[in-house]
Every structure is written in structure tokens, then in C-alpha cells.
VONU-377024 format. One record per residue: residue in three letters; x, y, z of N, C-alpha, C in turn. Coordinates in steps of 0.2 Angstrom, whole numbers, padded with zeros to 4 digits, always signed. Atoms other than C-alpha are relative to their C-alpha. Layout:
BEGIN
alaXYZXYZXYZ ...
//
This chain:
BEGIN
ala+0004-0006+0000+0000+0000+0000+0004+0006+0000 ala-0004-0006+0000+0014+0012+0004+0004+0002-0007 ser-0003-0002+0006+0022+0010-0013-0006+0003-0005 arg+0006-0002+0004+0004+0014-0021-0001+0008+0002 ala+0001-0007-0001+0003+0030-0011+0006+0005-0002 thr-0006-0004+0002+0021+0036-0015-0002+0000-0008 arg+0001-0001+0007+0017+0033-0034-0006+0005-0002 ala+0006-0004+0000+0000+0041-0032+0002+0008+0001 ser-0003-0007-0002+0009+0057-0024+0004+0002-0006 arg-0004-0003+0005+0021+0058-0038-0004+0001-0006 ser+0005-0001+0006+0007+0057-0051-0003+0006+0001 arg+0003-0007-0002-0001+0071-0043+0004+0006-0001 trp-0004-0005+0000+0013+0082-0042+0003+0001-0008 arg-0002-0001+0007+0018+0078-0061-0006+0003-0004 ala+0005-0004+0003+0000+0083-0065+0000+0007+0000 val+0000-0008-0002+0003+0100-0057+0005+0003-0005 leu-0005-0002+0004+0019+0101-0067-0002+0000-0007 val+0001+0001+0008+0012+0096-0084-0005+0005-0001 ala+0005-0005+0002-0003+0108-0083+0003+0006-0003 pro-0003-0007+0004+0007+0124-0086+0005-0001-0005 thr-0006+0001+0005+0021+0116-0097-0002-0007-0003 asp+0002+0007+0002+0022+0098-0102+0006-0004+0004 asp-0004+0005-0005+0031+0083-0094+0007+0001-0001 arg-0006+0000+0001+0047+0087-0102+0003+0007+0001 gly-0002-0007-0001+0047+0106-0098+0000+0004-0006 ala+0000-0002+0007+0044+0109-0116-0006+0005-0001 glu+0006-0004+0000+0031+0121-0122-0006-0005-0003 pro+0007+0004+0001+0013+0112-0123-0001+0000-0008 phe+0003+0001+0007+0005+0106-0139-0004+0006-0002 arg+0004-0006+0001-0007+0120-0137+0001+0005+0006 pro-0002-0005-0005+0001+0134-0127-0006+0005+0002 asp+0006-0005-0002-0015+0145-0128-0005-0004+0005 gln+0004+0004-0005-0024+0131-0117+0004-0002+0006 arg-0003+0002-0006-0011+0129-0104-0003+0004+0006 leu+0002-0003-0006-0015+0133-0086+0006+0004+0003 arg-0006-0003-0004-0005+0146-0076+0001-0005+0006 leu-0002+0004-0006+0004+0137-0061-0005+0002+0005 glu+0005-0002-0005-0007+0147-0049-0007-0004-0001 asp+0006+0004+0001-0022+0139-0058+0000-0007+0001 ala-0002+0007+0000-0015+0122-0059+0000-0003+0008 leu+0001+0002-0006-0012+0122-0040-0007+0001+0004 thr+0006-0002-0002-0029+0129-0036-0005-0007-0002 ala+0004+0005+0002-0037+0115-0046+0001-0007+0003 phe-0002+0006-0003-0028+0101-0037+0000+0001+0007 thr+0001+0000-0007-0032+0108-0020-0007+0002+0002 ala+0007-0002-0002-0048+0119-0018-0005-0004-0006 gly+0005+0003+0005-0055+0111-0034-0001-0007+0001 ser+0001+0008-0002-0052+0093-0028-0004+0000+0006 ala+0005+0000-0007-0060+0097-0011-0007+0001-0003 tyr+0008-0001+0002-0076+0105-0021-0002-0007-0003 val+0003+0005+0003-0078+0090-0032-0002-0007+0004 asn+0001+0006-0006-0077+0078-0017-0004+0003+0005 his+0005-0003-0006-0090+0089-0007+0004+0000+0006 asp-0004+0000-0006-0076+0091+0006+0000+0007+0002 glu+0001-0006-0002-0081+0107+0014+0007+0003+0005 asp-0007-0002-0004-0065+0107+0026+0006-0001-0002 gly-0007+0001+0003-0052+0104+0014+0001+0005-0005 gly-0001-0003+0007-0044+0112-0001+0003+0007+0002 val-0003-0008-0001-0039+0129+0008+0003+0000+0007 ile-0003-0001-0008-0028+0135+0023-0004+0006+0003 glu+0005-0004-0002-0041+0143+0033-0002-0002+0007 ala+0001+0002-0007-0045+0144+0052-0007-0004+0000 gly+0006+0004-0001-0058+0131+0057+0000-0007-0005 lys+0000+0006+0005-0054+0119+0042+0006-0004+0002 arg-0005+0006-0001-0044+0103+0042+0006+0002-0002 ala-0007-0002+0002-0026+0106+0041+0003-0006-0004 asp-0004+0005+0005-0019+0095+0026+0003+0005-0005 leu-0005-0004+0004-0004+0104+0018+0007-0003-0001 val-0008+0001+0001+0013+0102+0011+0004+0006+0000 leu-0005-0007+0000+0027+0114+0014+0006-0003-0004 leu-0005+0002+0005+0039+0114+0000+0007+0005+0002 asp-0006-0003-0001+0057+0119+0000+0001+0008-0003 arg+0000-0007+0003+0054+0135-0010-0007+0002-0002 asn+0006-0003+0003+0040+0147-0016+0000-0002-0007 val+0000+0002+0007+0036+0138-0032-0003+0005-0005 leu+0004-0006+0004+0026+0154-0038+0005+0006-0001 ala-0005-0005+0001+0042+0165-0036+0003+0000-0005 glu-0004+0000+0005+0051+0171-0050+0007-0003+0001 gly-0007+0003-0001+0067+0161-0053+0000-0006+0005 ala+0000+0006-0005+0061+0147-0041+0003-0007-0004 gly-0002+0006+0003+0066+0135-0054-0006-0005-0002 pro+0006+0003+0002+0055+0121-0061-0004-0003+0006 val+0004+0003-0006+0041+0115-0050+0002-0007+0001 gly-0002+0007-0001+0046+0097-0052+0006-0001+0005 asp-0007+0000-0004+0063+0101-0043-0002+0002+0007 ala+0002-0001-0007+0054+0107-0027+0000-0006+0004 arg+0000+0006-0004+0056+0095-0013-0005+0001+0006 val+0005+0000-0006+0043+0091+0001+0004+0000+0006 glu-0003-0001-0006+0049+0097+0018-0004-0003+0006 leu+0006+0002-0005+0033+0094+0028-0006-0002-0002 thr+0007+0002+0002+0017+0085+0026-0003-0001+0006 val+0005-0001-0005+0002+0089+0037-0006-0004-0002 ala+0006+0004+0002-0013+0077+0036-0005+0001+0006 ala+0005+0000-0005-0029+0081+0047+0003+0003+0007 gly-0003-0004-0006-0018+0093+0058+0006-0004+0003 thr-0006+0004-0003-0004+0079+0061+0005+0000-0005 val-0006+0000+0005+0013+0080+0054+0001-0007-0001 val+0000+0007+0002+0015+0064+0044+0006-0001-0003 phe-0006+0000+0003+0031+0068+0036+0004+0006+0001 glu-0005-0006-0001+0046+0079+0040+0007-0002-0002 arg-0007+0001+0003+0063+0079+0031+0005+0002+0005 
//
């Protein structure tokens, strides 16, 4: 089961990376249809919570369940490098630290 969770996590991160570019970091087939990174992150967080009817997930807000990942950099900052190079430093699920580098 752990190997499946790891593979699924990588797949989600890859999907966030592919949405604004493509999996090789090259220009996408239809650049006019690519998502901005901010939109891709929102789709995979708040959007996922919405489609799953999860009113306590998808956002960092007082009173909501604390599910979040802390990365080693601000992937939205100019010069942050490729999103796929960011490392997870901390993972919190339901308010509990479940991974810490």
C-alpha cells in the first residue's frame, strides 16, 4: 500500500507540473490552452475538495482541516526553478505531521 501512495503522490505532483508546461518542460502542444501554475495548484487543492464535497479541505483557513505540504521553495516566485525540482519538507494531514525531512 505504501508503494501505491508514493506513486500516486508523484503522479499528482507531475500533473501539477504538466498542466502549465508539459512533462518534459517543453512548450505544450496547445500553449493557448495551458493553465497558469497558480490555476493548476488551485485545481488540485480547492478544486479537488470541491468536487469531492469536502467543505473542510482544499484551503488553509481557520476552522478547516489542516492538510498541507510545505515545499523547500515558493514555486510561484520568479526564478524558483522548475516546479518538479521542489522538495517536500513537511506534510500535515488532518492537523498531524505525517512527514518531516
